[in-house]
N, C-alpha and C positions, 0 to 999 in steps of 0.2 A: 761163605761157600761161593765159589765161582762156578759158573756154568759155561763151559767152552765147547766149541764145535771145531773139529779138525776137518778141513776140506782143502781142495786143490783148485779153488776158483781162480780164474785168470786175474792177475794183478793183486792177488791177496797174499797174506803172509803165511797162510796155512792154519792159522789159529784165529778164531773170532769169538767175540762175546755173544752168547746165545740170546740174552735178553736185552742188553744195552745196544747191541749191534756194533758194527765196526770191527776192524781187524786189530789184533794185538801183536806188537813186535815181540818175537820170541825172547829177545834179550831182556825185555821188560819183565818177563816172568822168571828171570834168572835160570833159564834152562841151561843144561850143560852144553858145552861145545859139540860133543858127539851128537846129541839130539838135534841141535840147530843145523849141523852139517847134513845129517840124514834127512831132515825135513826139507832143506833147500834142494838137495839132490832129487828127492821124491817129487817136489813141486815142478822141477824142471822136466822130469820124465813125463809127468802127467800133462804138462803143457804141450809137449811134443805130440802126445796122443790126441790132445784136443785138436791140433792142426791136422791130424790124420782122420778127423771126424769120428774118433772112438770106434774105428772099423774092426779092430781085432779083439774079440771077447777074451781071449787068453791073456793078452797084455793088460786089459782092463781088470780082469780078476787078480792078476799079480799086483798091479798098482793099488787096488783097493785093499788087498791083504796087507801090503806094506804100510798103507795108511793106517790101518787098524793097529798094526804093531807099533807104529810111531805113537798113536793115541795112547796105547797102553804104557809105553815108556814115559810119556808126559804125565799120565795119571799117577804112575808110581813115583815119579820125581816130585810132583807138586803135592800129592796126597790129598789135600783138602779141596778137591774139585770134582765136579761131575762132568763127564765128557761124552760127547756124541761124535760119531763119524758120519760125514755126509759124502756120498759118492757123487761127484759131479758128472760122471759119465752115465750113471744109472738113475740119478736123482732119487736116491734112497737114503734113509737115515737109520743108523744103528746105535743103540746105547752101548757104551764101552764100560 
């Protein structure tokens, strides 16, 4: 069983190993191209909001919702994983 955390930390890949630490390349997990593209687009949008100091709560809510949706997609594709979502803007964790 793998334990993964989906987050949008700066310079991260969006997926990290919860207990061993370090980021995981999405290609190493054999994720579909559609998920990898959506993950990269989401990371880019989250990075933009980081530079805006996470000033707009509505945008943060939308980005966190999208991150949770991506986490669910990854969970359904990998199946034998436990996944958490970490909101970099709010510093909160949610089990998916």
